[in-house]
C-alpha positions in Angstrom: -135.1 -28.0 9.3 -133.7 -31.0 7.4 -131.0 -28.7 6.1 -130.0 -27.8 9.7 -130.0 -31.5 10.7 -127.7 -32.4 7.8 -125.4 -29.5 8.7 -125.4 -30.6 12.3 -124.6 -34.2 11.4 -121.9 -33.2 9.0 -120.3 -30.9 11.6 -120.4 -33.6 14.2 -118.9 -36.1 11.8 -116.0 -33.7 10.9 -115.5 -32.8 14.6 -115.3 -36.5 15.5 -112.8 -37.3 12.7 -110.7 -34.2 13.5 -110.5 -35.2 17.2 -109.4 -38.7 16.7 -105.9 -39.5 18.0 -103.5 -40.3 15.3 -101.5 -43.6 15.8 -97.9 -42.7 16.3 -95.0 -45.2 16.4 -93.3 -45.2 19.7 -89.9 -43.7 19.4 -87.4 -44.8 22.0 -84.2 -43.0 22.9 -80.8 -44.5 22.3 -80.3 -45.6 25.8 -83.4 -47.7 25.7 -82.5 -49.4 22.5 -78.9 -49.9 23.7 -80.2 -51.7 26.8 -82.2 -54.1 24.6 -79.2 -54.6 22.3 -76.7 -55.3 25.1 -78.6 -58.5 25.9 -77.4 -59.7 22.4 -73.8 -59.0 22.9 -71.5 -62.0 23.2 -67.8 -62.1 24.1 -65.3 -63.9 21.9 -62.6 -64.8 24.5 -60.4 -66.4 21.9 -60.2 -63.2 19.8 -60.8 -60.9 22.7 -63.7 -59.1 21.0 -67.4 -58.2 21.7 -69.9 -59.2 19.0 -73.5 -58.3 18.5 -75.4 -61.5 17.8 -79.0 -60.7 16.7 -79.3 -64.1 15.2 -78.9 -66.0 18.5 -79.5 -69.7 18.4 -82.0 -71.2 20.8 -79.5 -72.0 23.5 -78.4 -68.4 23.6 -82.0 -67.2 23.5 -82.7 -68.9 26.8 -80.3 -66.5 28.4 -81.8 -63.4 26.9 -84.8 -61.8 28.7 -88.0 -62.5 26.6 -88.8 -58.7 26.8 -85.6 -58.0 24.8 -86.2 -60.7 22.3 -89.7 -59.2 21.6 -88.4 -55.7 21.4 -85.2 -56.2 19.3 -87.2 -55.8 16.1 -88.4 -52.4 17.2 -84.9 -51.0 17.6 -84.3 -48.2 15.1 -81.7 -48.7 12.3 -80.0 -45.5 13.4 -79.6 -46.8 17.0 -78.5 -50.2 15.7 -75.8 -48.7 13.5 -74.6 -46.5 16.4 -74.4 -49.5 18.8 -72.5 -51.5 16.2 -70.1 -48.6 15.7 -69.6 -48.3 19.5 -68.8 -52.1 19.8 -66.3 -51.7 16.9 -64.6 -48.8 18.6 -64.4 -50.7 21.9 -62.9 -53.7 20.0 -60.3 -51.5 18.4 -59.5 -50.0 21.8 -58.9 -53.5 23.2 -56.7 -54.5 20.3 -54.7 -51.3 20.6 -54.2 -51.9 24.3 -53.0 -55.5 23.7 -50.6 -54.2 21.0 -49.3 -51.6 23.4 -48.4 -54.3 25.9 -51.3 -54.6 28.2 -50.7 -57.5 30.6 -54.4 -58.5 30.5 -57.7 -57.4 29.3 -60.7 -57.8 31.6 -63.9 -58.5 29.7 
């Protein structure tokens, strides 16, 4: 009888351990991360360029939604690199348009 009780307890213990939900990191898609990062984009009107400013000073932080400030640390490095690359491509496009005689650039 004691052996059956021990087997039953061991079985229940193994069953409860096996059924526990594993903690998984939440993985967002690129669009969600880009939405967070876009709150940190500043416009340099003197150089006509967009910049990603993740080290925003307190005066700029007042303009950024607190939800974005809290979530910016959770943006994946892959998405961050992609977003920076897209900003660089946009800045290159703007510079090319100016070199090619664009009358104005709307930013």
